N, C-alpha and C positions, 0 to 999 in steps of 0.2 A: 702421954699415956697411950700405949698401943694395946688394943685388945681386938682380936679378930671377930668377936661377937658383937661389937658395937660399930655401926657404920656412921658416916658423916651426918646423916639425917638425925640420928640420935643425939649427937653433940650439938647440932644446930638447934634442935628442939629444946634441949636442956639449957642452952644459952638464952634462947628467947624466953623460956619459962622463968629465968632468973632476973629478967629486966624489970624495972619499975613499971607499974600498971599502965601509966599513960604512954610510956615508950613502947611497951609490949603491944598495946592496942593498935599502934601505928605500924608495927613490924609484922605482926601475925598475918594480916591480909596478903602480904607479899609471898608468904609460904617459902621462906629461904631454905634451901636444901643443904647449904654449907655454912659453916660458922663465919667465914669471911664475909659472905653476902649479908648475913644477919647483922654482923657488927657494923658494916657500912650503912645499912638502912637505919640502924639504931643511932649511929653517930649523926647522920643527917637529921633525923627527927629531934635529937637532943639539941643540936645547933639551932634548928628552927624554933624550938620552944624557948631557948635562951634569948634569941633575937626578939621574939614576941614579948617575952617577959620584960626585957630591957626597954623596949618601945613603950609598953604599957606603963612601966614605972616612971619613965621620962614624962609621959603625958599626965600622969596622976600628980607627980611632984611639981609640975609647972603651975604656978598660981594663975587663977582665972582673972582676966581683966575686970576691974570694977567700973561699971558704967555709972556716970553721974547723971542725975535727973535735972 
């Protein structure tokens, strides 16, 4: 879509506004000025969250050892 009235910052802002809240909260402080940069930061954040969730699920699913008295 090409429109001379919209600049790259507009599209980057619209992209960030459409992200999930938790991802957007991590992307906004970087103030990306182009969509490619916003997408890269969002992808890094998403992967970080997925690794953290997988690690947490692995720790929760592991049974705790029972100590005998």
